[in-house]
PyMOL CGO cylinders between C-alpha atoms (Angstrom):
from pymol import cmd
from pymol.cgo import CYLINDER

trace = [
    CYLINDER, 0.00, 0.02, 0.04, 1.21, 3.51, -0.89, 0.3, 1, 1, 1, 1, 1, 1,
    CYLINDER, 1.21, 3.51, -0.89, 4.24, 1.58, -2.47, 0.3, 1, 1, 1, 1, 1, 1,
    CYLINDER, 4.24, 1.58, -2.47, 5.54, 1.07, 1.05, 0.3, 1, 1, 1, 1, 1, 1,
    CYLINDER, 5.54, 1.07, 1.05, 7.51, -2.02, 1.40, 0.3, 1, 1, 1, 1, 1, 1,
    CYLINDER, 7.51, -2.02, 1.40, 6.04, -4.59, 3.89, 0.3, 1, 1, 1, 1, 1, 1,
    CYLINDER, 6.04, -4.59, 3.89, 3.26, -2.12, 4.73, 0.3, 1, 1, 1, 1, 1, 1,
    CYLINDER, 3.26, -2.12, 4.73, 1.80, -4.06, 7.65, 0.3, 1, 1, 1, 1, 1, 1,
    CYLINDER, 1.80, -4.06, 7.65, 5.21, -4.57, 9.21, 0.3, 1, 1, 1, 1, 1, 1,
    CYLINDER, 5.21, -4.57, 9.21, 5.79, -0.88, 8.81, 0.3, 1, 1, 1, 1, 1, 1,
    CYLINDER, 5.79, -0.88, 8.81, 2.65, 0.13, 10.77, 0.3, 1, 1, 1, 1, 1, 1,
    CYLINDER, 2.65, 0.13, 10.77, 3.34, -2.47, 13.41, 0.3, 1, 1, 1, 1, 1, 1,
    CYLINDER, 3.34, -2.47, 13.41, 6.87, -1.15, 13.68, 0.3, 1, 1, 1, 1, 1, 1,
    CYLINDER, 6.87, -1.15, 13.68, 5.61, 2.35, 14.34, 0.3, 1, 1, 1, 1, 1, 1,
    CYLINDER, 5.61, 2.35, 14.34, 3.26, 1.16, 16.99, 0.3, 1, 1, 1, 1, 1, 1,
    CYLINDER, 3.26, 1.16, 16.99, 5.98, -0.89, 18.78, 0.3, 1, 1, 1, 1, 1, 1,
    CYLINDER, 5.98, -0.89, 18.78, 8.27, 2.02, 18.56, 0.3, 1, 1, 1, 1, 1, 1,
    CYLINDER, 8.27, 2.02, 18.56, 5.74, 4.18, 20.38, 0.3, 1, 1, 1, 1, 1, 1,
    CYLINDER, 5.74, 4.18, 20.38, 4.83, 1.58, 22.98, 0.3, 1, 1, 1, 1, 1, 1,
    CYLINDER, 4.83, 1.58, 22.98, 8.42, 1.10, 24.19, 0.3, 1, 1, 1, 1, 1, 1,
    CYLINDER, 8.42, 1.10, 24.19, 8.80, 3.57, 27.11, 0.3, 1, 1, 1, 1, 1, 1,
    CYLINDER, 8.80, 3.57, 27.11, 11.61, 5.99, 26.67, 0.3, 1, 1, 1, 1, 1, 1,
    CYLINDER, 11.61, 5.99, 26.67, 12.82, 9.57, 27.50, 0.3, 1, 1, 1, 1, 1, 1,
    CYLINDER, 12.82, 9.57, 27.50, 9.98, 11.06, 25.29, 0.3, 1, 1, 1, 1, 1, 1,
    CYLINDER, 9.98, 11.06, 25.29, 7.36, 9.20, 27.21, 0.3, 1, 1, 1, 1, 1, 1,
    CYLINDER, 7.36, 9.20, 27.21, 8.74, 10.52, 30.45, 0.3, 1, 1, 1, 1, 1, 1,
    CYLINDER, 8.74, 10.52, 30.45, 8.97, 14.06, 29.13, 0.3, 1, 1, 1, 1, 1, 1,
    CYLINDER, 8.97, 14.06, 29.13, 5.36, 13.95, 27.94, 0.3, 1, 1, 1, 1, 1, 1,
    CYLINDER, 5.36, 13.95, 27.94, 4.02, 12.54, 31.19, 0.3, 1, 1, 1, 1, 1, 1,
    CYLINDER, 4.02, 12.54, 31.19, 6.12, 14.92, 33.28, 0.3, 1, 1, 1, 1, 1, 1,
    CYLINDER, 6.12, 14.92, 33.28, 4.77, 17.94, 31.43, 0.3, 1, 1, 1, 1, 1, 1,
    CYLINDER, 4.77, 17.94, 31.43, 1.20, 16.74, 31.76, 0.3, 1, 1, 1, 1, 1, 1,
    CYLINDER, 1.20, 16.74, 31.76, 1.49, 16.10, 35.44, 0.3, 1, 1, 1, 1, 1, 1,
    CYLINDER, 1.49, 16.10, 35.44, 3.18, 19.38, 36.19, 0.3, 1, 1, 1, 1, 1, 1,
    CYLINDER, 3.18, 19.38, 36.19, 1.12, 21.83, 34.05, 0.3, 1, 1, 1, 1, 1, 1,
    CYLINDER, 1.12, 21.83, 34.05, -1.86, 19.93, 32.51, 0.3, 1, 1, 1, 1, 1, 1,
    CYLINDER, -1.86, 19.93, 32.51, -2.86, 18.83, 29.17, 0.3, 1, 1, 1, 1, 1, 1,
    CYLINDER, -2.86, 18.83, 29.17, -1.69, 21.96, 27.29, 0.3, 1, 1, 1, 1, 1, 1,
    CYLINDER, -1.69, 21.96, 27.29, 1.82, 21.38, 28.60, 0.3, 1, 1, 1, 1, 1, 1,
    CYLINDER, 1.82, 21.38, 28.60, 1.60, 17.67, 27.69, 0.3, 1, 1, 1, 1, 1, 1,
    CYLINDER, 1.60, 17.67, 27.69, 0.50, 18.44, 24.19, 0.3, 1, 1, 1, 1, 1, 1,
    CYLINDER, 0.50, 18.44, 24.19, 3.35, 20.99, 23.95, 0.3, 1, 1, 1, 1, 1, 1,
    CYLINDER, 3.35, 20.99, 23.95, 5.81, 18.16, 24.77, 0.3, 1, 1, 1, 1, 1, 1,
    CYLINDER, 5.81, 18.16, 24.77, 4.00, 15.97, 22.25, 0.3, 1, 1, 1, 1, 1, 1,
    CYLINDER, 4.00, 15.97, 22.25, 4.39, 18.64, 19.47, 0.3, 1, 1, 1, 1, 1, 1,
    CYLINDER, 4.39, 18.64, 19.47, 8.17, 18.82, 20.40, 0.3, 1, 1, 1, 1, 1, 1,
    CYLINDER, 8.17, 18.82, 20.40, 8.65, 15.08, 20.04, 0.3, 1, 1, 1, 1, 1, 1,
    CYLINDER, 8.65, 15.08, 20.04, 6.79, 15.06, 16.74, 0.3, 1, 1, 1, 1, 1, 1,
    CYLINDER, 6.79, 15.06, 16.74, 8.99, 17.98, 15.41, 0.3, 1, 1, 1, 1, 1, 1,
    CYLINDER, 8.99, 17.98, 15.41, 12.04, 15.97, 16.49, 0.3, 1, 1, 1, 1, 1, 1,
    CYLINDER, 12.04, 15.97, 16.49, 10.74, 12.90, 14.66, 0.3, 1, 1, 1, 1, 1, 1,
    CYLINDER, 10.74, 12.90, 14.66, 10.11, 15.00, 11.57, 0.3, 1, 1, 1, 1, 1, 1,
    CYLINDER, 10.11, 15.00, 11.57, 13.72, 16.17, 11.62, 0.3, 1, 1, 1, 1, 1, 1,
    CYLINDER, 13.72, 16.17, 11.62, 15.00, 12.57, 11.56, 0.3, 1, 1, 1, 1, 1, 1,
    CYLINDER, 15.00, 12.57, 11.56, 12.48, 11.50, 8.90, 0.3, 1, 1, 1, 1, 1, 1,
    CYLINDER, 12.48, 11.50, 8.90, 13.76, 14.25, 6.63, 0.3, 1, 1, 1, 1, 1, 1,
    CYLINDER, 13.76, 14.25, 6.63, 17.34, 13.52, 7.46, 0.3, 1, 1, 1, 1, 1, 1,
    CYLINDER, 17.34, 13.52, 7.46, 16.76, 9.69, 6.71, 0.3, 1, 1, 1, 1, 1, 1,
    CYLINDER, 16.76, 9.69, 6.71, 15.24, 10.66, 3.39, 0.3, 1, 1, 1, 1, 1, 1,
    CYLINDER, 15.24, 10.66, 3.39, 18.11, 13.00, 2.66, 0.3, 1, 1, 1, 1, 1, 1,
    CYLINDER, 18.11, 13.00, 2.66, 20.67, 10.24, 3.27, 0.3, 1, 1, 1, 1, 1, 1,
    CYLINDER, 20.67, 10.24, 3.27, 21.77, 10.94, 6.81, 0.3, 1, 1, 1, 1, 1, 1,
    CYLINDER, 21.77, 10.94, 6.81, 22.25, 7.32, 7.40, 0.3, 1, 1, 1, 1, 1, 1,
    CYLINDER, 22.25, 7.32, 7.40, 25.09, 7.17, 4.85, 0.3, 1, 1, 1, 1, 1, 1,
    CYLINDER, 25.09, 7.17, 4.85, 26.60, 10.32, 6.18, 0.3, 1, 1, 1, 1, 1, 1,
    CYLINDER, 26.60, 10.32, 6.18, 26.69, 9.12, 9.87, 0.3, 1, 1, 1, 1, 1, 1,
    CYLINDER, 26.69, 9.12, 9.87, 27.93, 5.68, 8.70, 0.3, 1, 1, 1, 1, 1, 1,
    CYLINDER, 27.93, 5.68, 8.70, 30.87, 7.45, 6.99, 0.3, 1, 1, 1, 1, 1, 1,
    CYLINDER, 30.87, 7.45, 6.99, 31.36, 9.79, 10.09, 0.3, 1, 1, 1, 1, 1, 1,
    CYLINDER, 31.36, 9.79, 10.09, 30.59, 7.78, 13.23, 0.3, 1, 1, 1, 1, 1, 1,
    CYLINDER, 30.59, 7.78, 13.23, 31.95, 10.68, 15.36, 0.3, 1, 1, 1, 1, 1, 1,
    CYLINDER, 31.95, 10.68, 15.36, 28.74, 12.60, 14.53, 0.3, 1, 1, 1, 1, 1, 1,
    CYLINDER, 28.74, 12.60, 14.53, 26.58, 9.80, 15.98, 0.3, 1, 1, 1, 1, 1, 1,
    CYLINDER, 26.58, 9.80, 15.98, 28.83, 9.39, 19.13, 0.3, 1, 1, 1, 1, 1, 1,
    CYLINDER, 28.83, 9.39, 19.13, 28.76, 13.19, 19.69, 0.3, 1, 1, 1, 1, 1, 1,
    CYLINDER, 28.76, 13.19, 19.69, 25.03, 13.21, 19.47, 0.3, 1, 1, 1, 1, 1, 1,
    CYLINDER, 25.03, 13.21, 19.47, 24.83, 10.40, 21.96, 0.3, 1, 1, 1, 1, 1, 1,
    CYLINDER, 24.83, 10.40, 21.96, 27.07, 12.18, 24.42, 0.3, 1, 1, 1, 1, 1, 1,
    CYLINDER, 27.07, 12.18, 24.42, 24.98, 15.30, 24.07, 0.3, 1, 1, 1, 1, 1, 1,
    CYLINDER, 24.98, 15.30, 24.07, 21.79, 13.38, 24.57, 0.3, 1, 1, 1, 1, 1, 1,
    CYLINDER, 21.79, 13.38, 24.57, 23.19, 11.59, 27.63, 0.3, 1, 1, 1, 1, 1, 1,
    CYLINDER, 23.19, 11.59, 27.63, 24.19, 14.92, 29.29, 0.3, 1, 1, 1, 1, 1, 1,
    CYLINDER, 24.19, 14.92, 29.29, 20.76, 16.50, 28.46, 0.3, 1, 1, 1, 1, 1, 1,
    CYLINDER, 20.76, 16.50, 28.46, 18.76, 13.54, 29.80, 0.3, 1, 1, 1, 1, 1, 1,
    CYLINDER, 18.76, 13.54, 29.80, 20.85, 13.51, 33.06, 0.3, 1, 1, 1, 1, 1, 1,
    CYLINDER, 20.85, 13.51, 33.06, 20.40, 17.28, 33.43, 0.3, 1, 1, 1, 1, 1, 1,
    CYLINDER, 20.40, 17.28, 33.43, 16.59, 16.94, 33.07, 0.3, 1, 1, 1, 1, 1, 1,
    CYLINDER, 16.59, 16.94, 33.07, 16.54, 14.10, 35.57, 0.3, 1, 1, 1, 1, 1, 1,
    CYLINDER, 16.54, 14.10, 35.57, 18.61, 16.08, 38.18, 0.3, 1, 1, 1, 1, 1, 1,
    CYLINDER, 18.61, 16.08, 38.18, 16.19, 19.08, 37.79, 0.3, 1, 1, 1, 1, 1, 1,
    CYLINDER, 16.19, 19.08, 37.79, 13.32, 16.71, 38.64, 0.3, 1, 1, 1, 1, 1, 1,
    CYLINDER, 13.32, 16.71, 38.64, 15.22, 15.27, 41.60, 0.3, 1, 1, 1, 1, 1, 1,
    CYLINDER, 15.22, 15.27, 41.60, 15.89, 18.76, 42.89, 0.3, 1, 1, 1, 1, 1, 1,
    CYLINDER, 15.89, 18.76, 42.89, 12.27, 19.94, 42.49, 0.3, 1, 1, 1, 1, 1, 1,
    CYLINDER, 12.27, 19.94, 42.49, 10.84, 21.18, 45.78, 0.3, 1, 1, 1, 1, 1, 1,
    CYLINDER, 10.84, 21.18, 45.78, 7.12, 20.89, 46.53, 0.3, 1, 1, 1, 1, 1, 1,
    CYLINDER, 7.12, 20.89, 46.53, 5.06, 23.06, 48.78, 0.3, 1, 1, 1, 1, 1, 1,
    CYLINDER, 5.06, 23.06, 48.78, 3.86, 21.40, 51.98, 0.3, 1, 1, 1, 1, 1, 1,
    CYLINDER, 3.86, 21.40, 51.98, 0.28, 22.60, 51.23, 0.3, 1, 1, 1, 1, 1, 1,
    CYLINDER, 0.28, 22.60, 51.23, -1.27, 20.25, 48.65, 0.3, 1, 1, 1, 1, 1, 1,
    CYLINDER, -1.27, 20.25, 48.65, -3.56, 23.11, 47.61, 0.3, 1, 1, 1, 1, 1, 1,
    CYLINDER, -3.56, 23.11, 47.61, -0.75, 25.22, 46.24, 0.3, 1, 1, 1, 1, 1, 1,
    CYLINDER, -0.75, 25.22, 46.24, -0.74, 24.82, 42.45, 0.3, 1, 1, 1, 1, 1, 1,
    CYLINDER, -0.74, 24.82, 42.45, 2.31, 23.80, 40.47, 0.3, 1, 1, 1, 1, 1, 1,
    CYLINDER, 2.31, 23.80, 40.47, 4.14, 26.90, 39.15, 0.3, 1, 1, 1, 1, 1, 1,
    CYLINDER, 4.14, 26.90, 39.15, 2.99, 27.51, 35.56, 0.3, 1, 1, 1, 1, 1, 1,
    CYLINDER, 2.99, 27.51, 35.56, 5.38, 27.42, 32.69, 0.3, 1, 1, 1, 1, 1, 1,
    CYLINDER, 5.38, 27.42, 32.69, 4.83, 28.34, 29.02, 0.3, 1, 1, 1, 1, 1, 1,
    CYLINDER, 4.83, 28.34, 29.02, 3.80, 25.56, 26.76, 0.3, 1, 1, 1, 1, 1, 1,
    CYLINDER, 3.80, 25.56, 26.76, 6.82, 26.51, 24.64, 0.3, 1, 1, 1, 1, 1, 1,
    CYLINDER, 6.82, 26.51, 24.64, 9.11, 25.38, 27.46, 0.3, 1, 1, 1, 1, 1, 1,
    CYLINDER, 9.11, 25.38, 27.46, 7.70, 21.82, 27.26, 0.3, 1, 1, 1, 1, 1, 1,
    CYLINDER, 7.70, 21.82, 27.26, 7.68, 21.95, 23.46, 0.3, 1, 1, 1, 1, 1, 1,
    CYLINDER, 7.68, 21.95, 23.46, 11.46, 22.75, 23.44, 0.3, 1, 1, 1, 1, 1, 1,
    CYLINDER, 11.46, 22.75, 23.44, 12.10, 20.05, 26.05, 0.3, 1, 1, 1, 1, 1, 1,
    CYLINDER, 12.10, 20.05, 26.05, 10.20, 17.50, 23.93, 0.3, 1, 1, 1, 1, 1, 1,
    CYLINDER, 10.20, 17.50, 23.93, 12.02, 18.57, 20.85, 0.3, 1, 1, 1, 1, 1, 1,
    CYLINDER, 12.02, 18.57, 20.85, 15.46, 18.23, 22.50, 0.3, 1, 1, 1, 1, 1, 1,
    CYLINDER, 15.46, 18.23, 22.50, 14.73, 14.89, 24.03, 0.3, 1, 1, 1, 1, 1, 1,
    CYLINDER, 14.73, 14.89, 24.03, 13.50, 13.58, 20.70, 0.3, 1, 1, 1, 1, 1, 1,
    CYLINDER, 13.50, 13.58, 20.70, 16.61, 14.83, 18.84, 0.3, 1, 1, 1, 1, 1, 1,
    CYLINDER, 16.61, 14.83, 18.84, 18.91, 13.24, 21.43, 0.3, 1, 1, 1, 1, 1, 1,
    CYLINDER, 18.91, 13.24, 21.43, 17.06, 10.03, 21.94, 0.3, 1, 1, 1, 1, 1, 1,
    CYLINDER, 17.06, 10.03, 21.94, 19.10, 7.12, 20.36, 0.3, 1, 1, 1, 1, 1, 1,
    CYLINDER, 19.10, 7.12, 20.36, 15.87, 5.09, 19.89, 0.3, 1, 1, 1, 1, 1, 1,
    CYLINDER, 15.87, 5.09, 19.89, 14.57, 7.91, 17.49, 0.3, 1, 1, 1, 1, 1, 1,
    CYLINDER, 14.57, 7.91, 17.49, 17.99, 8.09, 15.74, 0.3, 1, 1, 1, 1, 1, 1,
    CYLINDER, 17.99, 8.09, 15.74, 18.13, 4.24, 15.16, 0.3, 1, 1, 1, 1, 1, 1,
    CYLINDER, 18.13, 4.24, 15.16, 14.54, 4.07, 14.07, 0.3, 1, 1, 1, 1, 1, 1,
    CYLINDER, 14.54, 4.07, 14.07, 14.47, 6.74, 11.59, 0.3, 1, 1, 1, 1, 1, 1,
    CYLINDER, 14.47, 6.74, 11.59, 18.09, 6.73, 10.34, 0.3, 1, 1, 1, 1, 1, 1,
    CYLINDER, 18.09, 6.73, 10.34, 18.57, 3.00, 10.22, 0.3, 1, 1, 1, 1, 1, 1,
    CYLINDER, 18.57, 3.00, 10.22, 15.25, 1.17, 10.42, 0.3, 1, 1, 1, 1, 1, 1,
    CYLINDER, 15.25, 1.17, 10.42, 12.84, 3.59, 8.74, 0.3, 1, 1, 1, 1, 1, 1,
    CYLINDER, 12.84, 3.59, 8.74, 14.66, 3.46, 5.38, 0.3, 1, 1, 1, 1, 1, 1,
    CYLINDER, 14.66, 3.46, 5.38, 14.32, -0.35, 5.26, 0.3, 1, 1, 1, 1, 1, 1,
    CYLINDER, 14.32, -0.35, 5.26, 10.64, 0.13, 4.25, 0.3, 1, 1, 1, 1, 1, 1,
    CYLINDER, 10.64, 0.13, 4.25, 11.58, 2.24, 1.22, 0.3, 1, 1, 1, 1, 1, 1,
    CYLINDER, 11.58, 2.24, 1.22, 11.64, 0.63, -2.19, 0.3, 1, 1, 1, 1, 1, 1,
    CYLINDER, 11.64, 0.63, -2.19, 14.64, 1.33, -4.30, 0.3, 1, 1, 1, 1, 1, 1,
    CYLINDER, 14.64, 1.33, -4.30, 12.47, 3.20, -6.83, 0.3, 1, 1, 1, 1, 1, 1,
    CYLINDER, 12.47, 3.20, -6.83, 10.33, 5.01, -4.15, 0.3, 1, 1, 1, 1, 1, 1,
    CYLINDER, 10.33, 5.01, -4.15, 8.73, 8.18, -5.32, 0.3, 1, 1, 1, 1, 1, 1,
    CYLINDER, 8.73, 8.18, -5.32, 8.51, 11.40, -3.30, 0.3, 1, 1, 1, 1, 1, 1,
    CYLINDER, 8.51, 11.40, -3.30, 4.78, 10.63, -2.69, 0.3, 1, 1, 1, 1, 1, 1,
    CYLINDER, 4.78, 10.63, -2.69, 5.76, 7.33, -0.99, 0.3, 1, 1, 1, 1, 1, 1,
    CYLINDER, 5.76, 7.33, -0.99, 8.14, 9.08, 1.25, 0.3, 1, 1, 1, 1, 1, 1,
    CYLINDER, 8.14, 9.08, 1.25, 5.49, 11.69, 2.14, 0.3, 1, 1, 1, 1, 1, 1,
    CYLINDER, 5.49, 11.69, 2.14, 2.99, 8.87, 2.90, 0.3, 1, 1, 1, 1, 1, 1,
    CYLINDER, 2.99, 8.87, 2.90, 5.43, 7.23, 5.19, 0.3, 1, 1, 1, 1, 1, 1,
    CYLINDER, 5.43, 7.23, 5.19, 6.02, 10.41, 7.09, 0.3, 1, 1, 1, 1, 1, 1,
    CYLINDER, 6.02, 10.41, 7.09, 2.33, 11.08, 7.34, 0.3, 1, 1, 1, 1, 1, 1,
    CYLINDER, 2.33, 11.08, 7.34, 1.81, 7.48, 8.77, 0.3, 1, 1, 1, 1, 1, 1,
    CYLINDER, 1.81, 7.48, 8.77, 4.34, 8.00, 11.39, 0.3, 1, 1, 1, 1, 1, 1,
    CYLINDER, 4.34, 8.00, 11.39, 3.10, 11.42, 12.40, 0.3, 1, 1, 1, 1, 1, 1,
    CYLINDER, 3.10, 11.42, 12.40, -0.49, 10.48, 12.60, 0.3, 1, 1, 1, 1, 1, 1,
    CYLINDER, -0.49, 10.48, 12.60, 0.05, 7.22, 14.54, 0.3, 1, 1, 1, 1, 1, 1,
    CYLINDER, 0.05, 7.22, 14.54, 2.52, 8.91, 16.91, 0.3, 1, 1, 1, 1, 1, 1,
    CYLINDER, 2.52, 8.91, 16.91, 0.18, 11.92, 17.52, 0.3, 1, 1, 1, 1, 1, 1,
    CYLINDER, 0.18, 11.92, 17.52, -2.76, 9.52, 18.38, 0.3, 1, 1, 1, 1, 1, 1,
    CYLINDER, -2.76, 9.52, 18.38, -0.76, 7.40, 20.80, 0.3, 1, 1, 1, 1, 1, 1,
    CYLINDER, -0.76, 7.40, 20.80, 0.94, 10.41, 22.49, 0.3, 1, 1, 1, 1, 1, 1,
    CYLINDER, 0.94, 10.41, 22.49, -2.32, 12.33, 22.79, 0.3, 1, 1, 1, 1, 1, 1,
    CYLINDER, -2.32, 12.33, 22.79, -3.85, 9.29, 24.50, 0.3, 1, 1, 1, 1, 1, 1,
    CYLINDER, -3.85, 9.29, 24.50, -0.89, 9.29, 26.74, 0.3, 1, 1, 1, 1, 1, 1,
    CYLINDER, -0.89, 9.29, 26.74, -1.52, 12.93, 27.75, 0.3, 1, 1, 1, 1, 1, 1,
    CYLINDER, -1.52, 12.93, 27.75, -5.23, 12.17, 28.50, 0.3, 1, 1, 1, 1, 1, 1,
    CYLINDER, -5.23, 12.17, 28.50, -4.27, 9.19, 30.61, 0.3, 1, 1, 1, 1, 1, 1,
    CYLINDER, -4.27, 9.19, 30.61, -1.53, 11.00, 32.26, 0.3, 1, 1, 1, 1, 1, 1,
    CYLINDER, -1.53, 11.00, 32.26, -3.79, 14.04, 33.09, 0.3, 1, 1, 1, 1, 1, 1,
    CYLINDER, -3.79, 14.04, 33.09, -6.40, 11.71, 34.59, 0.3, 1, 1, 1, 1, 1, 1,
    CYLINDER, -6.40, 11.71, 34.59, -3.81, 10.06, 36.90, 0.3, 1, 1, 1, 1, 1, 1,
    CYLINDER, -3.81, 10.06, 36.90, -2.26, 13.45, 37.79, 0.3, 1, 1, 1, 1, 1, 1,
    CYLINDER, -2.26, 13.45, 37.79, -5.63, 14.92, 38.78, 0.3, 1, 1, 1, 1, 1, 1,
    CYLINDER, -5.63, 14.92, 38.78, -6.07, 12.22, 41.41, 0.3, 1, 1, 1, 1, 1, 1,
    CYLINDER, -6.07, 12.22, 41.41, -2.54, 12.51, 42.65, 0.3, 1, 1, 1, 1, 1, 1,
    CYLINDER, -2.54, 12.51, 42.65, -2.61, 16.30, 43.13, 0.3, 1, 1, 1, 1, 1, 1,
    CYLINDER, -2.61, 16.30, 43.13, -4.34, 15.87, 46.55, 0.3, 1, 1, 1, 1, 1, 1,
    CYLINDER, -4.34, 15.87, 46.55, -1.62, 13.38, 47.60, 0.3, 1, 1, 1, 1, 1, 1,
    CYLINDER, -1.62, 13.38, 47.60, 1.71, 15.35, 48.07, 0.3, 1, 1, 1, 1, 1, 1,
    CYLINDER, 1.71, 15.35, 48.07, 3.71, 12.22, 48.87, 0.3, 1, 1, 1, 1, 1, 1,
    CYLINDER, 3.71, 12.22, 48.87, 2.45, 10.50, 45.58, 0.3, 1, 1, 1, 1, 1, 1,
    CYLINDER, 2.45, 10.50, 45.58, 3.22, 13.56, 43.48, 0.3, 1, 1, 1, 1, 1, 1,
    CYLINDER, 3.22, 13.56, 43.48, 6.73, 13.80, 45.05, 0.3, 1, 1, 1, 1, 1, 1,
    CYLINDER, 6.73, 13.80, 45.05, 7.41, 10.15, 44.50, 0.3, 1, 1, 1, 1, 1, 1,
    CYLINDER, 7.41, 10.15, 44.50, 6.26, 10.26, 40.88, 0.3, 1, 1, 1, 1, 1, 1,
    CYLINDER, 6.26, 10.26, 40.88, 8.48, 13.26, 40.13, 0.3, 1, 1, 1, 1, 1, 1,
    CYLINDER, 8.48, 13.26, 40.13, 11.49, 11.55, 41.75, 0.3, 1, 1, 1, 1, 1, 1,
    CYLINDER, 11.49, 11.55, 41.75, 10.94, 8.31, 39.86, 0.3, 1, 1, 1, 1, 1, 1,
    CYLINDER, 10.94, 8.31, 39.86, 10.70, 10.34, 36.61, 0.3, 1, 1, 1, 1, 1, 1,
    CYLINDER, 10.70, 10.34, 36.61, 14.01, 12.03, 37.47, 0.3, 1, 1, 1, 1, 1, 1,
    CYLINDER, 14.01, 12.03, 37.47, 15.67, 8.67, 38.22, 0.3, 1, 1, 1, 1, 1, 1,
    CYLINDER, 15.67, 8.67, 38.22, 14.33, 7.30, 34.97, 0.3, 1, 1, 1, 1, 1, 1,
    CYLINDER, 14.33, 7.30, 34.97, 15.74, 10.15, 32.94, 0.3, 1, 1, 1, 1, 1, 1,
    CYLINDER, 15.74, 10.15, 32.94, 19.14, 9.91, 34.77, 0.3, 1, 1, 1, 1, 1, 1,
    CYLINDER, 19.14, 9.91, 34.77, 19.11, 6.16, 34.07, 0.3, 1, 1, 1, 1, 1, 1,
    CYLINDER, 19.11, 6.16, 34.07, 18.39, 6.69, 30.33, 0.3, 1, 1, 1, 1, 1, 1,
    CYLINDER, 18.39, 6.69, 30.33, 21.23, 9.19, 30.17, 0.3, 1, 1, 1, 1, 1, 1,
    CYLINDER, 21.23, 9.19, 30.17, 23.80, 6.89, 32.01, 0.3, 1, 1, 1, 1, 1, 1,
    CYLINDER, 23.80, 6.89, 32.01, 22.75, 3.90, 29.88, 0.3, 1, 1, 1, 1, 1, 1,
    CYLINDER, 22.75, 3.90, 29.88, 23.32, 5.97, 26.71, 0.3, 1, 1, 1, 1, 1, 1,
    CYLINDER, 23.32, 5.97, 26.71, 26.66, 7.18, 28.07, 0.3, 1, 1, 1, 1, 1, 1,
    CYLINDER, 26.66, 7.18, 28.07, 27.67, 3.66, 28.82, 0.3, 1, 1, 1, 1, 1, 1,
    CYLINDER, 27.67, 3.66, 28.82, 26.87, 2.42, 25.31, 0.3, 1, 1, 1, 1, 1, 1,
    CYLINDER, 26.87, 2.42, 25.31, 28.76, 5.25, 23.82, 0.3, 1, 1, 1, 1, 1, 1,
    CYLINDER, 28.76, 5.25, 23.82, 32.11, 4.29, 25.47, 0.3, 1, 1, 1, 1, 1, 1,
]
cmd.load_cgo(trace, "trace")
C-alpha cells in the first residue's frame, strides 16, 4: 500500500516504537503532570517535530553520512546523555510546597515543546529508528509521494498514541494532586528514570 515495502510490518513497527517507554514518554508525562494537558501536548508537538527532523534526514541520506562519520553519531549520543541526566537532576531537585492546595508553578507551553524537541533529537531510539530502520521500508524506486505517505503515517500514529498518553496522564495526575507524597514520588521516579536513560546511553557510547 502506498508503495511502502512490507506495509503491515511498517505500521506495526511504528506502534511498537511508540509503545516502548523512553525519554520522550517521560517528558510527555512529566509535562502533563506538572502543568496539565496543554503542557503535555506541547511536549507531544516537540517530540513530533524531532521525529520529523530525523525522517527528513533519513530521506536526505543521513544514514550514509553518519556511517561514514561515526563521530557525529557518538557526539549526538554524548549530548543526549548529558541533557537527559540534566533533566533528571532538575526533577530530583524539585521542591514541593507542603500545602497540597498550592498549584504547580505555571510554565509556558513553549518550554515543554522545547524540552520534547530536544529529548527527541537526542534519543538514540529515535536516531536508530528513523536513520537505520525507517529506510528499510523504502523501495529502491520510491517516489516522493511514497516518502510523504510514510512520514504522514508515522506522524498520525505517533500523535494518536501520544495524545492518548496525555489524556491518561492528566487523569492520573488529577487524582494525585491531592496526595503530596504520591506527587513527590512520581516526580522523583521520573527524574531517576531520565538519569538512568542518560547513563545507559553514556555507557553504550564508550
